[in-house]
PDB file of the backbone (N, CA, C, O) and the ligand in Angstrom, with CONECT records:
HET     ZN  A 101       1
ATOM      1  N   UNK A   1     -36.217  84.173  -2.012  1.00  0.00           N
ATOM      2  CA  UNK A   1     -36.976  84.788  -3.203  1.00  0.00           C
ATOM      3  C   UNK A   1     -36.767  83.942  -4.465  1.00  0.00           C
ATOM      4  O   UNK A   1     -35.688  83.496  -4.855  1.00  0.00           O
ATOM      5  N   UNK A   2     -38.049  83.780  -5.083  1.00  0.00           N
ATOM      6  CA  UNK A   2     -38.115  82.747  -6.321  1.00  0.00           C
ATOM      7  C   UNK A   2     -37.244  83.311  -7.523  1.00  0.00           C
ATOM      8  O   UNK A   2     -36.946  84.494  -7.686  1.00  0.00           O
ATOM      9  N   UNK A   3     -36.893  82.243  -8.330  1.00  0.00           N
ATOM     10  CA  UNK A   3     -35.730  82.729  -9.252  1.00  0.00           C
ATOM     11  C   UNK A   3     -36.743  83.440 -10.491  1.00  0.00           C
ATOM     12  O   UNK A   3     -37.854  83.062 -10.864  1.00  0.00           O
ATOM     13  N   UNK A   4     -35.952  84.558 -10.947  1.00  0.00           N
ATOM     14  CA  UNK A   4     -36.747  85.163 -12.117  1.00  0.00           C
ATOM     15  C   UNK A   4     -37.196  84.073 -13.384  1.00  0.00           C
ATOM     16  O   UNK A   4     -36.412  83.300 -13.934  1.00  0.00           O
ATOM     17  N   UNK A   5     -38.619  84.215 -13.687  1.00  0.00           N
ATOM     18  CA  UNK A   5     -39.045  83.078 -14.669  1.00  0.00           C
ATOM     19  C   UNK A   5     -38.342  83.268 -16.020  1.00  0.00           C
ATOM     20  O   UNK A   5     -37.957  84.362 -16.436  1.00  0.00           O
ATOM     21  N   UNK A   6     -38.224  82.222 -16.599  1.00  0.00           N
ATOM     22  CA  UNK A   6     -37.480  82.172 -18.048  1.00  0.00           C
ATOM     23  C   UNK A   6     -38.391  82.481 -19.103  1.00  0.00           C
ATOM     24  O   UNK A   6     -37.919  82.826 -20.186  1.00  0.00           O
ATOM     25  N   UNK A   7     -39.727  82.404 -18.933  1.00  0.00           N
ATOM     26  CA  UNK A   7     -40.720  82.659 -19.916  1.00  0.00           C
ATOM     27  C   UNK A   7     -41.683  83.493 -19.422  1.00  0.00           C
ATOM     28  O   UNK A   7     -42.054  83.478 -18.248  1.00  0.00           O
ATOM     29  N   UNK A   8     -42.195  84.382 -20.464  1.00  0.00           N
ATOM     30  CA  UNK A   8     -43.287  85.416 -20.241  1.00  0.00           C
ATOM     31  C   UNK A   8     -44.593  84.576 -19.683  1.00  0.00           C
ATOM     32  O   UNK A   8     -45.033  83.618 -20.318  1.00  0.00           O
ATOM     33  N   UNK A   9     -45.203  85.042 -18.374  1.00  0.00           N
ATOM     34  CA  UNK A   9     -46.303  84.220 -17.918  1.00  0.00           C
ATOM     35  C   UNK A   9     -47.376  84.257 -19.020  1.00  0.00           C
ATOM     36  O   UNK A   9     -48.100  83.287 -19.244  1.00  0.00           O
ATOM     37  N   UNK A  10     -47.455  85.490 -19.745  1.00  0.00           N
ATOM     38  CA  UNK A  10     -48.743  85.635 -20.511  1.00  0.00           C
ATOM     39  C   UNK A  10     -48.661  85.143 -21.999  1.00  0.00           C
ATOM     40  O   UNK A  10     -49.648  84.655 -22.551  1.00  0.00           O
ATOM     41  N   UNK A  11     -47.494  85.285 -22.609  1.00  0.00           N
ATOM     42  CA  UNK A  11     -47.215  84.988 -23.921  1.00  0.00           C
ATOM     43  C   UNK A  11     -46.183  83.864 -24.055  1.00  0.00           C
ATOM     44  O   UNK A  11     -46.139  83.270 -25.132  1.00  0.00           O
ATOM     45  N   UNK A  12     -45.524  83.587 -23.275  1.00  0.00           N
ATOM     46  CA  UNK A  12     -44.799  82.269 -23.067  1.00  0.00           C
ATOM     47  C   UNK A  12     -43.249  82.626 -23.785  1.00  0.00           C
ATOM     48  O   UNK A  12     -42.326  81.815 -23.861  1.00  0.00           O
ATOM     49  N   UNK A  13     -43.222  83.916 -24.238  1.00  0.00           N
ATOM     50  CA  UNK A  13     -41.890  84.399 -24.942  1.00  0.00           C
ATOM     51  C   UNK A  13     -40.794  83.931 -23.859  1.00  0.00           C
ATOM     52  O   UNK A  13     -40.983  84.007 -22.645  1.00  0.00           O
ATOM     53  N   UNK A  14     -39.686  83.463 -24.428  1.00  0.00           N
ATOM     54  CA  UNK A  14     -38.475  83.276 -23.859  1.00  0.00           C
ATOM     55  C   UNK A  14     -37.906  84.524 -23.455  1.00  0.00           C
ATOM     56  O   UNK A  14     -37.633  85.409 -24.265  1.00  0.00           O
ATOM     57  N   UNK A  15     -37.731  84.613 -22.287  1.00  0.00           N
ATOM     58  CA  UNK A  15     -37.126  86.006 -21.562  1.00  0.00           C
ATOM     59  C   UNK A  15     -35.534  85.919 -21.390  1.00  0.00           C
ATOM     60  O   UNK A  15     -34.959  86.641 -20.575  1.00  0.00           O
ATOM     61  N   UNK A  16     -34.834  84.979 -22.214  1.00  0.00           N
ATOM     62  CA  UNK A  16     -33.422  84.911 -22.230  1.00  0.00           C
ATOM     63  C   UNK A  16     -32.983  85.975 -23.016  1.00  0.00           C
ATOM     64  O   UNK A  16     -32.001  86.592 -22.601  1.00  0.00           O
ATOM     65  N   UNK A  17     -33.544  86.349 -24.148  1.00  0.00           N
ATOM     66  CA  UNK A  17     -33.043  87.323 -25.175  1.00  0.00           C
ATOM     67  C   UNK A  17     -33.863  88.759 -25.074  1.00  0.00           C
ATOM     68  O   UNK A  17     -33.471  89.799 -25.604  1.00  0.00           O
ATOM     69  N   UNK A  18     -34.990  88.630 -24.348  1.00  0.00           N
ATOM     70  CA  UNK A  18     -35.737  90.164 -24.414  1.00  0.00           C
ATOM     71  C   UNK A  18     -36.095  90.406 -23.055  1.00  0.00           C
ATOM     72  O   UNK A  18     -36.284  89.581 -22.162  1.00  0.00           O
ATOM     73  N   UNK A  19     -36.172  91.862 -23.015  1.00  0.00           N
ATOM     74  CA  UNK A  19     -36.437  92.347 -21.721  1.00  0.00           C
ATOM     75  C   UNK A  19     -37.771  91.991 -21.116  1.00  0.00           C
ATOM     76  O   UNK A  19     -38.799  91.827 -21.774  1.00  0.00           O
ATOM     77  N   UNK A  20     -37.659  91.875 -19.682  1.00  0.00           N
ATOM     78  CA  UNK A  20     -38.993  91.591 -18.991  1.00  0.00           C
ATOM     79  C   UNK A  20     -39.085  92.542 -17.748  1.00  0.00           C
ATOM     80  O   UNK A  20     -38.160  93.213 -17.289  1.00  0.00           O
ATOM     81  N   UNK A  21     -40.389  92.473 -17.282  1.00  0.00           N
ATOM     82  CA  UNK A  21     -40.591  93.408 -16.187  1.00  0.00           C
ATOM     83  C   UNK A  21     -41.872  92.762 -15.448  1.00  0.00           C
ATOM     84  O   UNK A  21     -42.465  91.769 -15.870  1.00  0.00           O
ATOM     85  N   UNK A  22     -42.199  93.461 -14.306  1.00  0.00           N
ATOM     86  CA  UNK A  22     -43.329  93.149 -13.580  1.00  0.00           C
ATOM     87  C   UNK A  22     -44.471  93.686 -14.122  1.00  0.00           C
ATOM     88  O   UNK A  22     -44.371  94.788 -14.660  1.00  0.00           O
ATOM     89  N   UNK A  23     -45.756  93.018 -14.083  1.00  0.00           N
ATOM     90  CA  UNK A  23     -47.007  93.612 -14.482  1.00  0.00           C
ATOM     91  C   UNK A  23     -47.347  94.654 -13.339  1.00  0.00           C
ATOM     92  O   UNK A  23     -47.096  94.500 -12.144  1.00  0.00           O
ATOM     93  N   UNK A  24     -47.964  95.746 -13.929  1.00  0.00           N
ATOM     94  CA  UNK A  24     -48.612  96.836 -13.025  1.00  0.00           C
ATOM     95  C   UNK A  24     -49.930  96.305 -12.460  1.00  0.00           C
ATOM     96  O   UNK A  24     -50.515  96.961 -11.598  1.00  0.00           O
ATOM     97  N   UNK A  25     -50.365  95.285 -12.854  1.00  0.00           N
ATOM     98  CA  UNK A  25     -51.706  94.551 -12.334  1.00  0.00           C
ATOM     99  C   UNK A  25     -51.487  93.689 -11.338  1.00  0.00           C
ATOM    100  O   UNK A  25     -52.299  93.654 -10.415  1.00  0.00           O
ATOM    101  N   UNK A  26     -50.352  92.834 -11.336  1.00  0.00           N
ATOM    102  CA  UNK A  26     -50.341  91.696 -10.333  1.00  0.00           C
ATOM    103  C   UNK A  26     -48.529  91.520 -10.363  1.00  0.00           C
ATOM    104  O   UNK A  26     -47.611  92.251 -10.735  1.00  0.00           O
ATOM    105  N   UNK A  27     -48.600  90.400  -9.873  1.00  0.00           N
ATOM    106  CA  UNK A  27     -46.874  89.826  -9.698  1.00  0.00           C
ATOM    107  C   UNK A  27     -46.301  89.152 -10.790  1.00  0.00           C
ATOM    108  O   UNK A  27     -45.191  88.620 -10.777  1.00  0.00           O
ATOM    109  N   UNK A  28     -47.165  89.192 -11.833  1.00  0.00           N
ATOM    110  CA  UNK A  28     -46.754  88.333 -13.348  1.00  0.00           C
ATOM    111  C   UNK A  28     -45.348  89.048 -13.758  1.00  0.00           C
ATOM    112  O   UNK A  28     -45.159  90.265 -13.757  1.00  0.00           O
ATOM    113  N   UNK A  29     -44.493  88.140 -14.077  1.00  0.00           N
ATOM    114  CA  UNK A  29     -43.188  88.676 -14.768  1.00  0.00           C
ATOM    115  C   UNK A  29     -43.630  88.431 -16.306  1.00  0.00           C
ATOM    116  O   UNK A  29     -44.097  87.385 -16.757  1.00  0.00           O
ATOM    117  N   UNK A  30     -43.399  89.532 -16.949  1.00  0.00           N
ATOM    118  CA  UNK A  30     -44.032  89.578 -18.399  1.00  0.00           C
ATOM    119  C   UNK A  30     -42.794  90.352 -19.323  1.00  0.00           C
ATOM    120  O   UNK A  30     -41.957  91.181 -18.966  1.00  0.00           O
ATOM    121  N   UNK A  31     -43.016  89.788 -20.511  1.00  0.00           N
ATOM    122  CA  UNK A  31     -41.957  90.470 -21.492  1.00  0.00           C
ATOM    123  C   UNK A  31     -42.362  91.886 -22.090  1.00  0.00           C
ATOM    124  O   UNK A  31     -43.505  92.339 -22.028  1.00  0.00           O
ATOM    125  N   UNK A  32     -41.481  92.406 -22.567  1.00  0.00           N
ATOM    126  CA  UNK A  32     -41.634  93.872 -22.817  1.00  0.00           C
ATOM    127  C   UNK A  32     -42.892  94.126 -23.737  1.00  0.00           C
ATOM    128  O   UNK A  32     -43.528  95.176 -23.645  1.00  0.00           O
ATOM    129  N   UNK A  33     -43.226  93.128 -24.624  1.00  0.00           N
ATOM    130  CA  UNK A  33     -44.249  93.315 -25.544  1.00  0.00           C
ATOM    131  C   UNK A  33     -45.627  93.214 -24.724  1.00  0.00           C
ATOM    132  O   UNK A  33     -46.514  94.066 -24.700  1.00  0.00           O
ATOM    133  N   UNK A  34     -45.607  92.144 -24.147  1.00  0.00           N
ATOM    134  CA  UNK A  34     -46.795  92.309 -23.053  1.00  0.00           C
ATOM    135  C   UNK A  34     -46.805  93.567 -22.090  1.00  0.00           C
ATOM    136  O   UNK A  34     -47.932  93.960 -21.790  1.00  0.00           O
ATOM    137  N   UNK A  35     -45.809  94.211 -21.594  1.00  0.00           N
ATOM    138  CA  UNK A  35     -45.778  95.245 -21.031  1.00  0.00           C
ATOM    139  C   UNK A  35     -46.356  96.512 -21.617  1.00  0.00           C
ATOM    140  O   UNK A  35     -47.044  97.329 -21.004  1.00  0.00           O
ATOM    141  N   UNK A  36     -45.926  96.580 -23.104  1.00  0.00           N
ATOM    142  CA  UNK A  36     -46.456  97.707 -23.847  1.00  0.00           C
ATOM    143  C   UNK A  36     -48.101  97.499 -24.010  1.00  0.00           C
ATOM    144  O   UNK A  36     -48.831  98.489 -23.967  1.00  0.00           O
ATOM    145  N   UNK A  37     -48.611  96.248 -24.187  1.00  0.00           N
ATOM    146  CA  UNK A  37     -50.004  95.951 -24.480  1.00  0.00           C
ATOM    147  C   UNK A  37     -50.721  96.285 -23.218  1.00  0.00           C
ATOM    148  O   UNK A  37     -51.900  96.636 -23.271  1.00  0.00           O
ATOM    149  N   UNK A  38     -50.107  96.202 -22.126  1.00  0.00           N
ATOM    150  CA  UNK A  38     -50.781  96.128 -20.801  1.00  0.00           C
ATOM    151  C   UNK A  38     -51.046  97.672 -20.584  1.00  0.00           C
ATOM    152  O   UNK A  38     -51.995  98.086 -19.918  1.00  0.00           O
ATOM    153  N   UNK A  39     -50.209  98.404 -21.147  1.00  0.00           N
ATOM    154  CA  UNK A  39     -50.302 100.082 -20.862  1.00  0.00           C
ATOM    155  C   UNK A  39     -51.452 100.366 -21.683  1.00  0.00           C
ATOM    156  O   UNK A  39     -52.016 101.374 -21.257  1.00  0.00           O
ATOM    157  N   UNK A  40     -51.989  99.899 -22.638  1.00  0.00           N
ATOM    158  CA  UNK A  40     -53.172 100.239 -23.431  1.00  0.00           C
ATOM    159  C   UNK A  40     -54.528  99.349 -22.840  1.00  0.00           C
ATOM    160  O   UNK A  40     -55.580  99.275 -23.475  1.00  0.00           O
ATOM    161  N   UNK A  41     -54.322  98.740 -21.611  1.00  0.00           N
ATOM    162  CA  UNK A  41     -55.558  98.058 -21.028  1.00  0.00           C
ATOM    163  C   UNK A  41     -56.468  98.945 -20.452  1.00  0.00           C
ATOM    164  O   UNK A  41     -56.057 100.070 -20.167  1.00  0.00           O
ATOM    165  N   UNK A  42     -57.802  98.604 -20.195  1.00  0.00           N
ATOM    166  CA  UNK A  42     -58.762  99.816 -19.652  1.00  0.00           C
ATOM    167  C   UNK A  42     -58.363 100.010 -18.359  1.00  0.00           C
ATOM    168  O   UNK A  42     -58.592 101.117 -17.872  1.00  0.00           O
ATOM    169  N   UNK A  43     -57.693  98.994 -17.542  1.00  0.00           N
ATOM    170  CA  UNK A  43     -57.588  99.415 -15.981  1.00  0.00           C
ATOM    171  C   UNK A  43     -56.205  99.784 -15.960  1.00  0.00           C
ATOM    172  O   UNK A  43     -55.834  99.903 -14.792  1.00  0.00           O
ATOM    173  N   UNK A  44     -55.293 100.013 -16.787  1.00  0.00           N
ATOM    174  CA  UNK A  44     -54.062 100.343 -16.479  1.00  0.00           C
ATOM    175  C   UNK A  44     -53.708 101.550 -15.710  1.00  0.00           C
ATOM    176  O   UNK A  44     -52.755 101.551 -14.932  1.00  0.00           O
ATOM    177  N   UNK A  45     -54.498 102.628 -15.926  1.00  0.00           N
ATOM    178  CA  UNK A  45     -54.161 103.950 -15.136  1.00  0.00           C
ATOM    179  C   UNK A  45     -54.765 103.827 -13.843  1.00  0.00           C
ATOM    180  O   UNK A  45     -54.325 104.606 -12.998  1.00  0.00           O
ATOM    181  N   UNK A  46     -55.599 103.097 -13.511  1.00  0.00           N
ATOM    182  CA  UNK A  46     -56.186 102.561 -12.356  1.00  0.00           C
ATOM    183  C   UNK A  46     -55.426 101.871 -11.462  1.00  0.00           C
ATOM    184  O   UNK A  46     -55.383 102.117 -10.257  1.00  0.00           O
ATOM    185  N   UNK A  47     -54.661 100.775 -12.180  1.00  0.00           N
ATOM    186  CA  UNK A  47     -53.771  99.799 -11.613  1.00  0.00           C
ATOM    187  C   UNK A  47     -52.537 100.841 -11.036  1.00  0.00           C
ATOM    188  O   UNK A  47     -52.141 100.889  -9.872  1.00  0.00           O
ATOM    189  N   UNK A  48     -52.041 101.669 -12.202  1.00  0.00           N
ATOM    190  CA  UNK A  48     -50.885 102.465 -11.757  1.00  0.00           C
ATOM    191  C   UNK A  48     -51.093 103.332 -10.613  1.00  0.00           C
ATOM    192  O   UNK A  48     -50.163 103.539  -9.834  1.00  0.00           O
ATOM    193  N   UNK A  49     -52.367 103.916 -10.426  1.00  0.00           N
ATOM    194  CA  UNK A  49     -52.535 105.116  -9.609  1.00  0.00           C
ATOM    195  C   UNK A  49     -52.684 104.360  -7.966  1.00  0.00           C
ATOM    196  O   UNK A  49     -52.163 104.876  -6.977  1.00  0.00           O
ATOM    197  N   UNK A  50     -53.520 103.016  -7.914  1.00  0.00           N
ATOM    198  CA  UNK A  50     -53.358 102.422  -6.771  1.00  0.00           C
ATOM    199  C   UNK A  50     -52.122 101.880  -6.343  1.00  0.00           C
ATOM    200  O   UNK A  50     -51.798 101.815  -5.157  1.00  0.00           O
ATOM    201  N   UNK A  51     -51.420 101.485  -7.300  1.00  0.00           N
ATOM    202  CA  UNK A  51     -50.040 101.126  -6.704  1.00  0.00           C
ATOM    203  C   UNK A  51     -49.161 102.184  -6.068  1.00  0.00           C
ATOM    204  O   UNK A  51     -48.434 101.970  -5.098  1.00  0.00           O
ATOM    205  N   UNK A  52     -49.314 103.561  -6.812  1.00  0.00           N
ATOM    206  CA  UNK A  52     -48.673 104.644  -6.472  1.00  0.00           C
ATOM    207  C   UNK A  52     -48.968 105.045  -4.947  1.00  0.00           C
ATOM    208  O   UNK A  52     -48.133 105.407  -4.118  1.00  0.00           O
ATOM    209  N   UNK A  53     -50.298 104.902  -4.778  1.00  0.00           N
ATOM    210  CA  UNK A  53     -50.764 105.208  -3.543  1.00  0.00           C
ATOM    211  C   UNK A  53     -50.384 104.161  -2.474  1.00  0.00           C
ATOM    212  O   UNK A  53     -50.080 104.500  -1.331  1.00  0.00           O
ATOM    213  N   UNK A  54     -50.410 102.894  -2.879  1.00  0.00           N
ATOM    214  CA  UNK A  54     -49.976 102.033  -1.700  1.00  0.00           C
ATOM    215  C   UNK A  54     -48.638 102.256  -1.394  1.00  0.00           C
ATOM    216  O   UNK A  54     -48.277 102.200  -0.218  1.00  0.00           O
ATOM    217  N   UNK A  55     -47.750 102.534  -2.406  1.00  0.00           N
ATOM    218  CA  UNK A  55     -46.288 102.823  -2.254  1.00  0.00           C
ATOM    219  C   UNK A  55     -46.046 104.204  -1.156  1.00  0.00           C
ATOM    220  O   UNK A  55     -45.218 104.245  -0.246  1.00  0.00           O
ATOM    221  N   UNK A  56     -46.966 105.226  -1.522  1.00  0.00           N
ATOM    222  CA  UNK A  56     -46.905 106.277  -0.763  1.00  0.00           C
ATOM    223  C   UNK A  56     -47.381 106.026   0.705  1.00  0.00           C
ATOM    224  O   UNK A  56     -47.075 106.836   1.580  1.00  0.00           O
ATOM    225  N   UNK A  57     -48.120 104.924   0.986  1.00  0.00           N
ATOM    226  CA  UNK A  57     -48.681 104.530   2.225  1.00  0.00           C
ATOM    227  C   UNK A  57     -47.835 103.697   2.936  1.00  0.00           C
ATOM    228  O   UNK A  57     -48.203 103.115   3.957  1.00  0.00           O
ATOM    229  N   UNK A  58     -46.530 103.585   2.380  1.00  0.00           N
ATOM    230  CA  UNK A  58     -45.524 102.585   2.793  1.00  0.00           C
ATOM    231  C   UNK A  58     -45.556 101.241   2.520  1.00  0.00           C
ATOM    232  O   UNK A  58     -44.805 100.424   3.052  1.00  0.00           O
ATOM    233  N   UNK A  59     -46.525 100.948   1.591  1.00  0.00           N
ATOM    234  CA  UNK A  59     -46.610  99.277   1.228  1.00  0.00           C
ATOM    235  C   UNK A  59     -45.677  99.098   0.040  1.00  0.00           C
ATOM    236  O   UNK A  59     -46.108  99.331  -1.089  1.00  0.00           O
ATOM    237  N   UNK A  60     -44.465  98.711   0.222  1.00  0.00           N
ATOM    238  CA  UNK A  60     -43.614  98.364  -0.831  1.00  0.00           C
ATOM    239  C   UNK A  60     -43.668  97.119  -1.407  1.00  0.00           C
ATOM    240  O   UNK A  60     -42.905  96.788  -2.314  1.00  0.00           O
ATOM    241  N   UNK A  61     -44.649  96.293  -0.872  1.00  0.00           N
ATOM    242  CA  UNK A  61     -44.801  94.859  -1.319  1.00  0.00           C
ATOM    243  C   UNK A  61     -46.128  94.912  -2.002  1.00  0.00           C
ATOM    244  O   UNK A  61     -46.670  93.807  -1.998  1.00  0.00           O
ATOM    245  N   UNK A  62     -46.827  95.860  -2.591  1.00  0.00           N
ATOM    246  CA  UNK A  62     -48.186  95.740  -3.008  1.00  0.00           C
ATOM    247  C   UNK A  62     -48.279  94.809  -4.134  1.00  0.00           C
ATOM    248  O   UNK A  62     -47.372  94.799  -4.967  1.00  0.00           O
ATOM    249  N   UNK A  63     -49.206  94.087  -4.233  1.00  0.00           N
ATOM    250  CA  UNK A  63     -49.312  92.789  -5.048  1.00  0.00           C
ATOM    251  C   UNK A  63     -50.073  93.178  -6.288  1.00  0.00           C
ATOM    252  O   UNK A  63     -50.169  92.319  -7.165  1.00  0.00           O
ATOM    253  N   UNK A  64     -50.611  94.322  -6.472  1.00  0.00           N
ATOM    254  CA  UNK A  64     -51.319  94.800  -7.644  1.00  0.00           C
ATOM    255  C   UNK A  64     -52.739  94.750  -7.415  1.00  0.00           C
ATOM    256  O   UNK A  64     -53.205  94.026  -6.535  1.00  0.00           O
ATOM    257  N   UNK A  65     -53.586  95.609  -8.287  1.00  0.00           N
ATOM    258  CA  UNK A  65     -55.137  95.438  -7.956  1.00  0.00           C
ATOM    259  C   UNK A  65     -55.659  94.125  -8.699  1.00  0.00           C
ATOM    260  O   UNK A  65     -56.806  93.707  -8.548  1.00  0.00           O
ATOM    261  N   UNK A  66     -54.761  93.550  -9.469  1.00  0.00           N
ATOM    262  CA  UNK A  66     -55.314  92.381 -10.224  1.00  0.00           C
ATOM    263  C   UNK A  66     -56.049  92.912 -11.555  1.00  0.00           C
ATOM    264  O   UNK A  66     -56.522  94.026 -11.784  1.00  0.00           O
ATOM    265  N   UNK A  67     -55.990  91.688 -12.408  1.00  0.00           N
ATOM    266  CA  UNK A  67     -56.743  92.055 -13.762  1.00  0.00           C
ATOM    267  C   UNK A  67     -58.211  91.871 -13.674  1.00  0.00           C
ATOM    268  O   UNK A  67     -58.674  90.865 -13.137  1.00  0.00           O
ATOM    269  N   UNK A  68     -59.070  92.930 -14.249  1.00  0.00           N
ATOM    270  CA  UNK A  68     -60.414  92.718 -14.393  1.00  0.00           C
ATOM    271  C   UNK A  68     -60.752  91.884 -15.309  1.00  0.00           C
ATOM    272  O   UNK A  68     -59.854  91.677 -16.125  1.00  0.00           O
ATOM    273  N   UNK A  69     -62.054  91.130 -15.539  1.00  0.00           N
ATOM    274  CA  UNK A  69     -62.175  90.549 -16.767  1.00  0.00           C
ATOM    275  C   UNK A  69     -62.041  91.220 -18.103  1.00  0.00           C
ATOM    276  O   UNK A  69     -61.751  90.579 -19.113  1.00  0.00           O
ATOM    277  N   UNK A  70     -62.265  92.581 -18.103  1.00  0.00           N
ATOM    278  CA  UNK A  70     -62.103  93.346 -19.177  1.00  0.00           C
ATOM    279  C   UNK A  70     -60.679  93.547 -19.628  1.00  0.00           C
ATOM    280  O   UNK A  70     -60.373  93.610 -20.819  1.00  0.00           O
ATOM    281  N   UNK A  71     -59.822  93.645 -18.637  1.00  0.00           N
ATOM    282  CA  UNK A  71     -58.348  93.744 -18.995  1.00  0.00           C
ATOM    283  C   UNK A  71     -57.816  92.221 -19.437  1.00  0.00           C
ATOM    284  O   UNK A  71     -56.928  92.065 -20.274  1.00  0.00           O
ATOM    285  N   UNK A  72     -58.396  91.278 -18.848  1.00  0.00           N
ATOM    286  CA  UNK A  72     -57.968  89.933 -19.341  1.00  0.00           C
ATOM    287  C   UNK A  72     -58.332  89.673 -20.711  1.00  0.00           C
ATOM    288  O   UNK A  72     -57.542  89.068 -21.436  1.00  0.00           O
ATOM    289  N   UNK A  73     -59.638  90.138 -21.213  1.00  0.00           N
ATOM    290  CA  UNK A  73     -59.833  89.736 -22.499  1.00  0.00           C
ATOM    291  C   UNK A  73     -59.286  90.774 -23.444  1.00  0.00           C
ATOM    292  O   UNK A  73     -59.100  90.442 -24.615  1.00  0.00           O
ATOM    293  N   UNK A  74     -58.989  92.092 -23.019  1.00  0.00           N
ATOM    294  CA  UNK A  74     -58.349  93.055 -23.684  1.00  0.00           C
ATOM    295  C   UNK A  74     -56.992  92.427 -24.352  1.00  0.00           C
ATOM    296  O   UNK A  74     -56.700  92.369 -25.546  1.00  0.00           O
ATOM    297  N   UNK A  75     -56.207  91.944 -23.138  1.00  0.00           N
ATOM    298  CA  UNK A  75     -54.910  91.378 -23.315  1.00  0.00           C
ATOM    299  C   UNK A  75     -54.939  90.116 -24.205  1.00  0.00           C
ATOM    300  O   UNK A  75     -54.094  89.867 -25.065  1.00  0.00           O
ATOM    301  N   UNK A  76     -55.861  89.451 -23.943  1.00  0.00           N
ATOM    302  CA  UNK A  76     -56.069  88.015 -24.980  1.00  0.00           C
ATOM    303  C   UNK A  76     -56.249  88.536 -26.282  1.00  0.00           C
ATOM    304  O   UNK A  76     -55.810  87.897 -27.238  1.00  0.00           O
ATOM    305  N   UNK A  77     -56.795  89.533 -26.437  1.00  0.00           N
ATOM    306  CA  UNK A  77     -57.149  90.097 -28.087  1.00  0.00           C
ATOM    307  C   UNK A  77     -55.902  90.494 -28.598  1.00  0.00           C
ATOM    308  O   UNK A  77     -55.545  90.173 -29.732  1.00  0.00           O
ATOM    309  N   UNK A  78     -55.148  91.240 -27.760  1.00  0.00           N
ATOM    310  CA  UNK A  78     -53.795  91.900 -28.095  1.00  0.00           C
ATOM    311  C   UNK A  78     -52.916  90.828 -28.544  1.00  0.00           C
ATOM    312  O   UNK A  78     -52.362  90.802 -29.643  1.00  0.00           O
ATOM    313  N   UNK A  79     -52.808  89.825 -27.510  1.00  0.00           N
ATOM    314  CA  UNK A  79     -51.963  88.564 -28.076  1.00  0.00           C
ATOM    315  C   UNK A  79     -52.412  87.710 -29.274  1.00  0.00           C
ATOM    316  O   UNK A  79     -51.569  87.031 -29.861  1.00  0.00           O
ATOM    317  N   UNK A  80     -53.615  87.710 -29.639  1.00  0.00           N
ATOM    318  CA  UNK A  80     -54.007  86.947 -30.847  1.00  0.00           C
ATOM    319  C   UNK A  80     -53.752  87.918 -31.804  1.00  0.00           C
ATOM    320  O   UNK A  80     -53.049  87.473 -32.712  1.00  0.00           O
ATOM    321  N   UNK A  81     -54.096  89.202 -31.948  1.00  0.00           N
ATOM    322  CA  UNK A  81     -53.714  90.178 -32.835  1.00  0.00           C
ATOM    323  C   UNK A  81     -52.182  90.135 -33.206  1.00  0.00           C
ATOM    324  O   UNK A  81     -51.802  90.320 -34.362  1.00  0.00           O
ATOM    325  N   UNK A  82     -51.327  89.879 -32.160  1.00  0.00           N
ATOM    326  CA  UNK A  82     -49.807  89.841 -32.440  1.00  0.00           C
ATOM    327  C   UNK A  82     -49.469  88.541 -33.334  1.00  0.00           C
ATOM    328  O   UNK A  82     -48.716  88.628 -34.304  1.00  0.00           O
ATOM    329  N   UNK A  83     -50.048  87.389 -32.960  1.00  0.00           N
ATOM    330  CA  UNK A  83     -49.844  86.198 -33.824  1.00  0.00           C
ATOM    331  C   UNK A  83     -50.470  86.264 -35.163  1.00  0.00           C
ATOM    332  O   UNK A  83     -49.984  85.593 -36.074  1.00  0.00           O
ATOM    333  N   UNK A  84     -51.685  87.143 -35.398  1.00  0.00           N
ATOM    334  CA  UNK A  84     -52.277  87.288 -36.792  1.00  0.00           C
ATOM    335  C   UNK A  84     -51.373  88.109 -37.763  1.00  0.00           C
ATOM    336  O   UNK A  84     -51.437  87.917 -38.978  1.00  0.00           O
ATOM    337  N   UNK A  85     -50.518  89.040 -37.203  1.00  0.00           N
ATOM    338  CA  UNK A  85     -49.969  89.934 -37.923  1.00  0.00           C
ATOM    339  C   UNK A  85     -48.358  89.626 -38.000  1.00  0.00           C
ATOM    340  O   UNK A  85     -47.627  89.955 -37.066  1.00  0.00           O
ATOM    341  N   UNK A  86     -47.890  89.019 -39.090  1.00  0.00           N
ATOM    342  CA  UNK A  86     -46.561  88.725 -39.104  1.00  0.00           C
ATOM    343  C   UNK A  86     -45.715  89.885 -39.253  1.00  0.00           C
ATOM    344  O   UNK A  86     -46.011  90.832 -39.981  1.00  0.00           O
ATOM    345  N   UNK A  87     -44.506  89.798 -38.459  1.00  0.00           N
ATOM    346  CA  UNK A  87     -43.538  90.957 -38.498  1.00  0.00           C
ATOM    347  C   UNK A  87     -42.155  90.527 -38.500  1.00  0.00           C
ATOM    348  O   UNK A  87     -41.250  91.361 -38.531  1.00  0.00           O
TER     349      UNK A  87
HETATM  350 ZN    ZN A 101     -45.284  88.320 -23.117  1.00  0.00          ZN2+
END
């Protein structure tokens, strides 16, 4: 098994000091902020439902449905927004 990544695949945040998780869409390891943004993505409910069905059918190694172009651009907008708003 490969080592847990040290940086968020999507926004490059260091995962040394912030929680990380696996994407519901694919096998990306992402930071908690990216995970929260992912929950608002257009395909999120679909991705979660398909994963649930895969596990129900005995597939515990489901790789995810993947990100649609809509999801990719949605998440890109969210990340751009994050940088634009200082906090
Ligand atoms: Zn991130």
